[in-house]
N, CA, C and O atoms as a Tripos MOL2 file, in Angstrom:
@<TRIPOS>MOLECULE
protein
  252   251    63     0     0
PROTEIN
NO_CHARGES

@<TRIPOS>ATOM
      1 N          55.6910   -2.0170  -37.2450 N.3       1 UNK1
      2 CA         56.7070   -1.2810  -38.7030 C.3       1 UNK1
      3 C          57.2280    0.2700  -39.1040 C.2       1 UNK1
      4 O          56.6820    1.1760  -39.7330 O.2       1 UNK1
      5 N          58.6890    0.1360  -38.3720 N.am      2 UNK2
      6 CA         59.7790    1.2210  -38.9140 C.3       2 UNK2
      7 C          59.5650    1.5900  -41.0550 C.2       2 UNK2
      8 O          59.4390    0.9430  -42.0940 O.2       2 UNK2
      9 N          59.6340    2.7160  -40.6920 N.am      3 UNK3
     10 CA         59.8440    3.6220  -42.2840 C.3       3 UNK3
     11 C          61.4650    2.5180  -42.7090 C.2       3 UNK3
     12 O          61.3780    1.6460  -43.5740 O.2       3 UNK3
     13 N          62.5630    2.7270  -42.0850 N.am      4 UNK4
     14 CA         63.1110    1.6110  -43.0480 C.3       4 UNK4
     15 C          62.6270    0.8560  -43.4500 C.2       4 UNK4
     16 O          62.2400    0.8050  -44.6170 O.2       4 UNK4
     17 N          62.4580   -0.1880  -42.4000 N.am      5 UNK5
     18 CA         62.4530   -1.4070  -41.9200 C.3       5 UNK5
     19 C          61.3600   -1.9410  -43.7180 C.2       5 UNK5
     20 O          61.7270   -2.8000  -44.5190 O.2       5 UNK5
     21 N          60.0430   -1.0620  -43.8270 N.am      6 UNK6
     22 CA         59.9220   -1.2100  -44.2260 C.3       6 UNK6
     23 C          59.8770   -0.8180  -46.3100 C.2       6 UNK6
     24 O          59.6000   -1.2680  -47.4220 O.2       6 UNK6
     25 N          60.1930   -0.1120  -45.8380 N.am      7 UNK7
     26 CA         61.2440    0.4870  -46.9080 C.3       7 UNK7
     27 C          62.4810   -0.9670  -48.1390 C.2       7 UNK7
     28 O          62.5350   -1.4520  -49.2700 O.2       7 UNK7
     29 N          63.1100   -0.9900  -46.9360 N.am      8 UNK8
     30 CA         64.2170   -2.9150  -47.4590 C.3       8 UNK8
     31 C          63.1940   -3.7840  -47.5320 C.2       8 UNK8
     32 O          63.3650   -4.6460  -48.3940 O.2       8 UNK8
     33 N          61.7340   -3.8890  -46.6530 N.am      9 UNK9
     34 CA         61.3180   -5.0080  -47.5050 C.3       9 UNK9
     35 C          60.2320   -4.9430  -48.9300 C.2       9 UNK9
     36 O          59.6820   -5.8020  -49.6180 O.2       9 UNK9
     37 N          60.2810   -3.0940  -48.9360 N.am     10 UNK10
     38 CA         59.5660   -3.0410  -50.7350 C.3      10 UNK10
     39 C          60.8760   -3.0490  -51.4700 C.2      10 UNK10
     40 O          60.4400   -2.8120  -52.5970 O.2      10 UNK10
     41 N          61.5540   -3.1040  -51.5500 N.am     11 UNK11
     42 CA         63.1260   -2.6960  -52.7040 C.3      11 UNK11
     43 C          63.8230   -4.4190  -52.6920 C.2      11 UNK11
     44 O          64.6780   -4.7780  -53.5020 O.2      11 UNK11
     45 N          63.1060   -5.5380  -51.3470 N.am     12 UNK12
     46 CA         63.6250   -7.0340  -51.3480 C.3      12 UNK12
     47 C          62.6960   -7.3450  -52.8150 C.2      12 UNK12
     48 O          63.1420   -7.5640  -53.9410 O.2      12 UNK12
     49 N          60.6000   -7.2480  -52.1600 N.am     13 UNK13
     50 CA         59.5860   -7.5400  -52.9550 C.3      13 UNK13
     51 C          60.6070   -7.0430  -54.7030 C.2      13 UNK13
     52 O          60.7420   -7.9340  -55.5420 O.2      13 UNK13
     53 N          61.0520   -5.9620  -54.9180 N.am     14 UNK14
     54 CA         60.6900   -5.1760  -56.7430 C.3      14 UNK14
     55 C          62.5450   -5.8110  -56.4600 C.2      14 UNK14
     56 O          63.1120   -4.8880  -57.0460 O.2      14 UNK14
     57 N          63.4660   -6.5460  -56.0670 N.am     15 UNK15
     58 CA         64.6470   -6.9780  -56.5720 C.3      15 UNK15
     59 C          64.2910   -8.9340  -56.9480 C.2      15 UNK15
     60 O          65.1010   -9.5130  -57.6720 O.2      15 UNK15
     61 N          63.0090   -9.7630  -56.3530 N.am     16 UNK16
     62 CA         62.2050  -10.3460  -56.5080 C.3      16 UNK16
     63 C          61.4110  -10.4490  -58.1120 C.2      16 UNK16
     64 O          61.4300  -11.4760  -58.7900 O.2      16 UNK16
     65 N          60.7920   -9.2740  -58.4880 N.am     17 UNK17
     66 CA         59.8770   -9.1780  -59.6510 C.3      17 UNK17
     67 C          60.4920   -9.5720  -61.0750 C.2      17 UNK17
     68 O          61.6000   -9.3800  -61.5750 O.2      17 UNK17
     69 N          59.5760  -10.0650  -61.4290 N.am     18 UNK18
     70 CA         60.5540  -10.2880  -62.9160 C.3      18 UNK18
     71 C          60.5280   -8.5830  -63.9520 C.2      18 UNK18
     72 O          59.7910   -7.6280  -63.7070 O.2      18 UNK18
     73 N          61.5150   -8.6690  -65.0270 N.am     19 UNK19
     74 CA         61.7720   -7.9620  -65.6060 C.3      19 UNK19
     75 C          60.3340   -7.0790  -66.1830 C.2      19 UNK19
     76 O          60.0390   -5.8900  -66.0670 O.2      19 UNK19
     77 N          59.5160   -8.3810  -66.9300 N.am     20 UNK20
     78 CA         58.1870   -8.0320  -67.4320 C.3      20 UNK20
     79 C          56.9350   -7.3650  -66.9290 C.2      20 UNK20
     80 O          55.8310   -7.2610  -67.4630 O.2      20 UNK20
     81 N          57.5730   -6.7610  -65.2790 N.am     21 UNK21
     82 CA         57.0120   -6.2000  -64.3290 C.3      21 UNK21
     83 C          57.1400   -5.6750  -64.3360 C.2      21 UNK21
     84 O          56.1130   -5.1390  -64.7520 O.2      21 UNK21
     85 N          58.2720   -4.4890  -64.0510 N.am     22 UNK22
     86 CA         59.2650   -3.3300  -63.6420 C.3      22 UNK22
     87 C          58.3800   -2.3210  -64.5310 C.2      22 UNK22
     88 O          58.3830   -1.1360  -64.2010 O.2      22 UNK22
     89 N          57.5470   -2.7750  -65.7560 N.am     23 UNK23
     90 CA         56.9010   -1.2730  -66.3480 C.3      23 UNK23
     91 C          56.3470   -0.8900  -65.1800 C.2      23 UNK23
     92 O          56.7070    0.0200  -64.4330 O.2      23 UNK23
     93 N          55.2140   -1.8370  -65.0430 N.am     24 UNK24
     94 CA         53.8470   -0.9710  -64.6660 C.3      24 UNK24
     95 C          54.2550   -0.6980  -63.2780 C.2      24 UNK24
     96 O          53.9250    0.3740  -62.7690 O.2      24 UNK24
     97 N          55.0840   -1.7440  -62.4790 N.am     25 UNK25
     98 CA         55.7290   -1.1520  -61.1040 C.3      25 UNK25
     99 C          56.1470    0.1110  -61.9280 C.2      25 UNK25
    100 O          55.0780    0.3160  -62.5040 O.2      25 UNK25
    101 N          56.7530    0.8170  -62.2430 N.am     26 UNK26
    102 CA         57.4140    1.7010  -62.4820 C.3      26 UNK26
    103 C          56.2010    2.6550  -62.7580 C.2      26 UNK26
    104 O          56.1610    3.7890  -62.2820 O.2      26 UNK26
    105 N          55.1340    2.0920  -63.6180 N.am     27 UNK27
    106 CA         54.0020    3.4480  -63.7240 C.3      27 UNK27
    107 C          53.2860    3.7300  -62.8290 C.2      27 UNK27
    108 O          52.6140    4.7560  -62.9320 O.2      27 UNK27
    109 N          53.1510    2.5530  -61.1340 N.am     28 UNK28
    110 CA         51.8080    2.6750  -60.6800 C.3      28 UNK28
    111 C          52.9610    3.8520  -59.9560 C.2      28 UNK28
    112 O          52.6780    5.0470  -60.0380 O.2      28 UNK28
    113 N          54.5360    3.3190  -59.1060 N.am     29 UNK29
    114 CA         54.9800    4.9260  -58.8080 C.3      29 UNK29
    115 C          55.2520    5.8130  -58.8230 C.2      29 UNK29
    116 O          55.2770    6.5550  -57.8410 O.2      29 UNK29
    117 N          55.6860    6.2080  -60.3780 N.am     30 UNK30
    118 CA         55.0190    7.7130  -60.3980 C.3      30 UNK30
    119 C          53.4730    7.7590  -60.1470 C.2      30 UNK30
    120 O          53.0180    8.6670  -59.4520 O.2      30 UNK30
    121 N          52.7920    6.9700  -60.5970 N.am     31 UNK31
    122 CA         51.0650    8.0920  -60.4120 C.3      31 UNK31
    123 C          51.5460    8.0590  -58.7790 C.2      31 UNK31
    124 O          51.5680    9.2310  -58.4030 O.2      31 UNK31
    125 N          51.9700    7.0710  -57.5820 N.am     32 UNK32
    126 CA         51.8750    7.5070  -55.9650 C.3      32 UNK32
    127 C          52.6260    9.0410  -55.7530 C.2      32 UNK32
    128 O          52.3420    9.7440  -54.7830 O.2      32 UNK32
    129 N          53.5200    9.4190  -56.6900 N.am     33 UNK33
    130 CA         54.8060    9.7830  -56.8750 C.3      33 UNK33
    131 C          53.7470   11.2500  -56.9110 C.2      33 UNK33
    132 O          54.0090   12.0030  -55.9730 O.2      33 UNK33
    133 N          52.6720   11.7290  -57.7890 N.am     34 UNK34
    134 CA         52.9310   12.4770  -57.9900 C.3      34 UNK34
    135 C          51.9000   13.0810  -57.2280 C.2      34 UNK34
    136 O          51.2070   12.4850  -56.4040 O.2      34 UNK34
    137 N          51.7940   14.6350  -57.6150 N.am     35 UNK35
    138 CA         51.1220   15.2300  -56.6870 C.3      35 UNK35
    139 C          49.0040   15.2400  -56.7410 C.2      35 UNK35
    140 O          48.2840   15.1960  -57.7390 O.2      35 UNK35
    141 N          48.5570   15.3230  -55.0980 N.am     36 UNK36
    142 CA         47.4000   14.4320  -55.5730 C.3      36 UNK36
    143 C          46.2220   16.1780  -56.2590 C.2      36 UNK36
    144 O          46.4430   17.3850  -56.3560 O.2      36 UNK36
    145 N          45.3260   15.4680  -56.4820 N.am     37 UNK37
    146 CA         44.1860   16.3080  -56.6590 C.3      37 UNK37
    147 C          44.1700   17.4350  -55.5810 C.2      37 UNK37
    148 O          44.6090   18.3910  -56.2210 O.2      37 UNK37
    149 N          43.9310   17.8590  -54.3740 N.am     38 UNK38
    150 CA         44.6120   18.9630  -53.7980 C.3      38 UNK38
    151 C          44.9240   19.4800  -54.3420 C.2      38 UNK38
    152 O          44.3740   20.3150  -55.0600 O.2      38 UNK38
    153 N          46.2920   19.0970  -54.1860 N.am     39 UNK39
    154 CA         47.0560   19.7420  -54.1980 C.3      39 UNK39
    155 C          47.3430   20.6230  -55.2290 C.2      39 UNK39
    156 O          47.9210   21.7090  -55.1960 O.2      39 UNK39
    157 N          46.6630   19.7540  -56.5220 N.am     40 UNK40
    158 CA         47.0140   20.1910  -57.9600 C.3      40 UNK40
    159 C          46.0970   21.6950  -57.7130 C.2      40 UNK40
    160 O          46.5330   22.7610  -58.1480 O.2      40 UNK40
    161 N          45.0770   21.6230  -57.1250 N.am     41 UNK41
    162 CA         43.7480   21.9950  -57.1950 C.3      41 UNK41
    163 C          44.5250   23.8970  -56.4220 C.2      41 UNK41
    164 O          44.3160   25.0030  -56.9180 O.2      41 UNK41
    165 N          45.3150   23.5990  -55.2420 N.am     42 UNK42
    166 CA         45.7040   24.7070  -54.9090 C.3      42 UNK42
    167 C          47.0570   25.0600  -55.5300 C.2      42 UNK42
    168 O          47.6210   25.7110  -54.6500 O.2      42 UNK42
    169 N          47.4580   25.0170  -56.0490 N.am     43 UNK43
    170 CA         48.3510   24.7450  -57.4840 C.3      43 UNK43
    171 C          47.9710   26.4050  -58.4200 C.2      43 UNK43
    172 O          48.5500   27.4610  -58.6740 O.2      43 UNK43
    173 N          46.7260   25.7920  -58.6540 N.am     44 UNK44
    174 CA         46.2730   26.3880  -59.7110 C.3      44 UNK44
    175 C          45.4310   27.7960  -59.6290 C.2      44 UNK44
    176 O          45.3340   28.8200  -60.3040 O.2      44 UNK44
    177 N          44.6470   27.0410  -57.9130 N.am     45 UNK45
    178 CA         44.6200   28.3670  -57.3570 C.3      45 UNK45
    179 C          45.3400   29.3840  -57.2510 C.2      45 UNK45
    180 O          45.0000   30.5000  -57.6440 O.2      45 UNK45
    181 N          46.9810   28.9660  -56.4210 N.am     46 UNK46
    182 CA         47.7200   30.3690  -56.0700 C.3      46 UNK46
    183 C          48.1900   31.3400  -57.9940 C.2      46 UNK46
    184 O          48.3950   32.4990  -58.3540 O.2      46 UNK46
    185 N          48.1520   30.0760  -58.6090 N.am     47 UNK47
    186 CA         48.4680   30.6940  -60.1340 C.3      47 UNK47
    187 C          47.2950   31.6000  -60.4410 C.2      47 UNK47
    188 O          47.5150   32.1090  -61.5400 O.2      47 UNK47
    189 N          46.3260   31.9530  -60.0220 N.am     48 UNK48
    190 CA         45.3780   31.8750  -60.8210 C.3      48 UNK48
    191 C          45.1500   33.4830  -60.1440 C.2      48 UNK48
    192 O          44.6960   34.5030  -60.6630 O.2      48 UNK48
    193 N          45.6040   33.2530  -58.9560 N.am     49 UNK49
    194 CA         45.8970   34.6860  -57.0140 C.3      49 UNK49
    195 C          46.1840   35.1020  -57.9370 C.2      49 UNK49
    196 O          45.3980   35.8140  -58.5630 O.2      49 UNK49
    197 N          47.9720   34.7000  -58.5870 N.am     50 UNK50
    198 CA         49.1890   35.4400  -59.2020 C.3      50 UNK50
    199 C          48.9950   35.7840  -61.0790 C.2      50 UNK50
    200 O          49.8890   36.1260  -61.8540 O.2      50 UNK50
    201 N          47.2690   35.5040  -61.4390 N.am     51 UNK51
    202 CA         47.7390   36.2840  -62.9720 C.3      51 UNK51
    203 C          48.5370   35.5920  -63.9410 C.2      51 UNK51
    204 O          48.6400   35.9970  -65.0980 O.2      51 UNK51
    205 N          49.2470   34.3020  -63.4010 N.am     52 UNK52
    206 CA         49.3910   33.8380  -64.2090 C.3      52 UNK52
    207 C          48.7770   32.3700  -65.0680 C.2      52 UNK52
    208 O          47.9790   31.6880  -64.4240 O.2      52 UNK52
    209 N          49.1010   31.9550  -66.3210 N.am     53 UNK53
    210 CA         48.3450   31.5070  -67.5170 C.3      53 UNK53
    211 C          47.4860   31.8000  -68.0230 C.2      53 UNK53
    212 O          46.9910   32.8150  -67.5330 O.2      53 UNK53
    213 N          46.5450   31.0840  -69.5370 N.am     54 UNK54
    214 CA         46.5650   32.4640  -70.1020 C.3      54 UNK54
    215 C          44.0410   31.9820  -70.1760 C.2      54 UNK54
    216 O          43.5520   30.8530  -70.1900 O.2      54 UNK54
    217 N          43.5650   32.7960  -70.1890 N.am     55 UNK55
    218 CA         43.0500   32.6320  -70.5270 C.3      55 UNK55
    219 C          42.5640   31.7530  -71.3920 C.2      55 UNK55
    220 O          42.9650   31.7380  -72.5560 O.2      55 UNK55
    221 N          41.4180   30.7060  -70.8300 N.am     56 UNK56
    222 CA         41.3570   29.4960  -72.2500 C.3      56 UNK56
    223 C          40.7540   30.1270  -73.5770 C.2      56 UNK56
    224 O          40.9190   29.7720  -74.7440 O.2      56 UNK56
    225 N          39.6870   31.6140  -72.8250 N.am     57 UNK57
    226 CA         39.0490   32.0460  -74.2630 C.3      57 UNK57
    227 C          39.4580   32.7790  -75.3980 C.2      57 UNK57
    228 O          38.7790   33.0320  -76.3930 O.2      57 UNK57
    229 N          40.8850   33.1690  -75.1100 N.am     58 UNK58
    230 CA         42.2440   33.7920  -76.3200 C.3      58 UNK58
    231 C          42.5850   32.6300  -76.6190 C.2      58 UNK58
    232 O          43.2180   32.4230  -77.6540 O.2      58 UNK58
    233 N          42.2330   31.6250  -75.7650 N.am     59 UNK59
    234 CA         43.3170   30.2520  -76.8490 C.3      59 UNK59
    235 C          42.1710   29.5160  -77.9330 C.2      59 UNK59
    236 O          42.4840   28.9970  -79.0040 O.2      59 UNK59
    237 N          40.8200   29.6040  -77.3940 N.am     60 UNK60
    238 CA         39.5120   29.1540  -77.9160 C.3      60 UNK60
    239 C          38.3680   29.7440  -78.3110 C.2      60 UNK60
    240 O          37.2790   29.5590  -77.7680 O.2      60 UNK60
    241 N          38.5910   30.5310  -79.3450 N.am     61 UNK61
    242 CA         37.8490   31.6140  -79.3170 C.3      61 UNK61
    243 C          36.3740   31.3060  -80.6490 C.2      61 UNK61
    244 O          35.9570   32.2590  -81.3080 O.2      61 UNK61
    245 N          36.0160   30.4370  -80.7560 N.am     62 UNK62
    246 CA         35.2750   29.5630  -81.3330 C.3      62 UNK62
    247 C          34.1820   29.0210  -80.5410 C.2      62 UNK62
    248 O          33.0260   28.8660  -80.9350 O.2      62 UNK62
    249 N          34.6310   28.7540  -79.4280 N.am     63 UNK63
    250 CA         33.7080   28.5440  -78.5340 C.3      63 UNK63
    251 C          32.6320   29.3320  -77.8570 C.2      63 UNK63
    252 O          31.9050   28.7930  -77.0220 O.2      63 UNK63
@<TRIPOS>BOND
     1     1     2 1
     2     2     3 1
     3     3     4 2
     4     3     5 am
     5     5     6 1
     6     6     7 1
     7     7     8 2
     8     7     9 am
     9     9    10 1
    10    10    11 1
    11    11    12 2
    12    11    13 am
    13    13    14 1
    14    14    15 1
    15    15    16 2
    16    15    17 am
    17    17    18 1
    18    18    19 1
    19    19    20 2
    20    19    21 am
    21    21    22 1
    22    22    23 1
    23    23    24 2
    24    23    25 am
    25    25    26 1
    26    26    27 1
    27    27    28 2
    28    27    29 am
    29    29    30 1
    30    30    31 1
    31    31    32 2
    32    31    33 am
    33    33    34 1
    34    34    35 1
    35    35    36 2
    36    35    37 am
    37    37    38 1
    38    38    39 1
    39    39    40 2
    40    39    41 am
    41    41    42 1
    42    42    43 1
    43    43    44 2
    44    43    45 am
    45    45    46 1
    46    46    47 1
    47    47    48 2
    48    47    49 am
    49    49    50 1
    50    50    51 1
    51    51    52 2
    52    51    53 am
    53    53    54 1
    54    54    55 1
    55    55    56 2
    56    55    57 am
    57    57    58 1
    58    58    59 1
    59    59    60 2
    60    59    61 am
    61    61    62 1
    62    62    63 1
    63    63    64 2
    64    63    65 am
    65    65    66 1
    66    66    67 1
    67    67    68 2
    68    67    69 am
    69    69    70 1
    70    70    71 1
    71    71    72 2
    72    71    73 am
    73    73    74 1
    74    74    75 1
    75    75    76 2
    76    75    77 am
    77    77    78 1
    78    78    79 1
    79    79    80 2
    80    79    81 am
    81    81    82 1
    82    82    83 1
    83    83    84 2
    84    83    85 am
    85    85    86 1
    86    86    87 1
    87    87    88 2
    88    87    89 am
    89    89    90 1
    90    90    91 1
    91    91    92 2
    92    91    93 am
    93    93    94 1
    94    94    95 1
    95    95    96 2
    96    95    97 am
    97    97    98 1
    98    98    99 1
    99    99   100 2
   100    99   101 am
   101   101   102 1
   102   102   103 1
   103   103   104 2
   104   103   105 am
   105   105   106 1
   106   106   107 1
   107   107   108 2
   108   107   109 am
   109   109   110 1
   110   110   111 1
   111   111   112 2
   112   111   113 am
   113   113   114 1
   114   114   115 1
   115   115   116 2
   116   115   117 am
   117   117   118 1
   118   118   119 1
   119   119   120 2
   120   119   121 am
   121   121   122 1
   122   122   123 1
   123   123   124 2
   124   123   125 am
   125   125   126 1
   126   126   127 1
   127   127   128 2
   128   127   129 am
   129   129   130 1
   130   130   131 1
   131   131   132 2
   132   131   133 am
   133   133   134 1
   134   134   135 1
   135   135   136 2
   136   135   137 am
   137   137   138 1
   138   138   139 1
   139   139   140 2
   140   139   141 am
   141   141   142 1
   142   142   143 1
   143   143   144 2
   144   143   145 am
   145   145   146 1
   146   146   147 1
   147   147   148 2
   148   147   149 am
   149   149   150 1
   150   150   151 1
   151   151   152 2
   152   151   153 am
   153   153   154 1
   154   154   155 1
   155   155   156 2
   156   155   157 am
   157   157   158 1
   158   158   159 1
   159   159   160 2
   160   159   161 am
   161   161   162 1
   162   162   163 1
   163   163   164 2
   164   163   165 am
   165   165   166 1
   166   166   167 1
   167   167   168 2
   168   167   169 am
   169   169   170 1
   170   170   171 1
   171   171   172 2
   172   171   173 am
   173   173   174 1
   174   174   175 1
   175   175   176 2
   176   175   177 am
   177   177   178 1
   178   178   179 1
   179   179   180 2
   180   179   181 am
   181   181   182 1
   182   182   183 1
   183   183   184 2
   184   183   185 am
   185   185   186 1
   186   186   187 1
   187   187   188 2
   188   187   189 am
   189   189   190 1
   190   190   191 1
   191   191   192 2
   192   191   193 am
   193   193   194 1
   194   194   195 1
   195   195   196 2
   196   195   197 am
   197   197   198 1
   198   198   199 1
   199   199   200 2
   200   199   201 am
   201   201   202 1
   202   202   203 1
   203   203   204 2
   204   203   205 am
   205   205   206 1
   206   206   207 1
   207   207   208 2
   208   207   209 am
   209   209   210 1
   210   210   211 1
   211   211   212 2
   212   211   213 am
   213   213   214 1
   214   214   215 1
   215   215   216 2
   216   215   217 am
   217   217   218 1
   218   218   219 1
   219   219   220 2
   220   219   221 am
   221   221   222 1
   222   222   223 1
   223   223   224 2
   224   223   225 am
   225   225   226 1
   226   226   227 1
   227   227   228 2
   228   227   229 am
   229   229   230 1
   230   230   231 1
   231   231   232 2
   232   231   233 am
   233   233   234 1
   234   234   235 1
   235   235   236 2
   236   235   237 am
   237   237   238 1
   238   238   239 1
   239   239   240 2
   240   239   241 am
   241   241   242 1
   242   242   243 1
   243   243   244 2
   244   243   245 am
   245   245   246 1
   246   246   247 1
   247   247   248 2
   248   247   249 am
   249   249   250 1
   250   250   251 1
   251   251   252 2
@<TRIPOS>SUBSTRUCTURE
     1 UNK1         2 RESIDUE 1 A UNK
     2 UNK2         6 RESIDUE 1 A UNK
     3 UNK3        10 RESIDUE 1 A UNK
     4 UNK4        14 RESIDUE 1 A UNK
     5 UNK5        18 RESIDUE 1 A UNK
     6 UNK6        22 RESIDUE 1 A UNK
     7 UNK7        26 RESIDUE 1 A UNK
     8 UNK8        30 RESIDUE 1 A UNK
     9 UNK9        34 RESIDUE 1 A UNK
    10 UNK10       38 RESIDUE 1 A UNK
    11 UNK11       42 RESIDUE 1 A UNK
    12 UNK12       46 RESIDUE 1 A UNK
    13 UNK13       50 RESIDUE 1 A UNK
    14 UNK14       54 RESIDUE 1 A UNK
    15 UNK15       58 RESIDUE 1 A UNK
    16 UNK16       62 RESIDUE 1 A UNK
    17 UNK17       66 RESIDUE 1 A UNK
    18 UNK18       70 RESIDUE 1 A UNK
    19 UNK19       74 RESIDUE 1 A UNK
    20 UNK20       78 RESIDUE 1 A UNK
    21 UNK21       82 RESIDUE 1 A UNK
    22 UNK22       86 RESIDUE 1 A UNK
    23 UNK23       90 RESIDUE 1 A UNK
    24 UNK24       94 RESIDUE 1 A UNK
    25 UNK25       98 RESIDUE 1 A UNK
    26 UNK26      102 RESIDUE 1 A UNK
    27 UNK27      106 RESIDUE 1 A UNK
    28 UNK28      110 RESIDUE 1 A UNK
    29 UNK29      114 RESIDUE 1 A UNK
    30 UNK30      118 RESIDUE 1 A UNK
    31 UNK31      122 RESIDUE 1 A UNK
    32 UNK32      126 RESIDUE 1 A UNK
    33 UNK33      130 RESIDUE 1 A UNK
    34 UNK34      134 RESIDUE 1 A UNK
    35 UNK35      138 RESIDUE 1 A UNK
    36 UNK36      142 RESIDUE 1 A UNK
    37 UNK37      146 RESIDUE 1 A UNK
    38 UNK38      150 RESIDUE 1 A UNK
    39 UNK39      154 RESIDUE 1 A UNK
    40 UNK40      158 RESIDUE 1 A UNK
    41 UNK41      162 RESIDUE 1 A UNK
    42 UNK42      166 RESIDUE 1 A UNK
    43 UNK43      170 RESIDUE 1 A UNK
    44 UNK44      174 RESIDUE 1 A UNK
    45 UNK45      178 RESIDUE 1 A UNK
    46 UNK46      182 RESIDUE 1 A UNK
    47 UNK47      186 RESIDUE 1 A UNK
    48 UNK48      190 RESIDUE 1 A UNK
    49 UNK49      194 RESIDUE 1 A UNK
    50 UNK50      198 RESIDUE 1 A UNK
    51 UNK51      202 RESIDUE 1 A UNK
    52 UNK52      206 RESIDUE 1 A UNK
    53 UNK53      210 RESIDUE 1 A UNK
    54 UNK54      214 RESIDUE 1 A UNK
    55 UNK55      218 RESIDUE 1 A UNK
    56 UNK56      222 RESIDUE 1 A UNK
    57 UNK57      226 RESIDUE 1 A UNK
    58 UNK58      230 RESIDUE 1 A UNK
    59 UNK59      234 RESIDUE 1 A UNK
    60 UNK60      238 RESIDUE 1 A UNK
    61 UNK61      242 RESIDUE 1 A UNK
    62 UNK62      246 RESIDUE 1 A UNK
    63 UNK63      250 RESIDUE 1 A UNK
């Protein structure tokens, strides 16, 4: 199945869903669209090397 055909089938299925299930579908699509854990870790490591962010000890001095 090609990508365009698959997208068409997904859109048809979404159109058939009852309105009360659309919000949970939107949550799931947002989850799928979020960066993976690996991507988030790689970004955090780049930020750390670039000296971006705040040291947690400066924020929580009571620990």
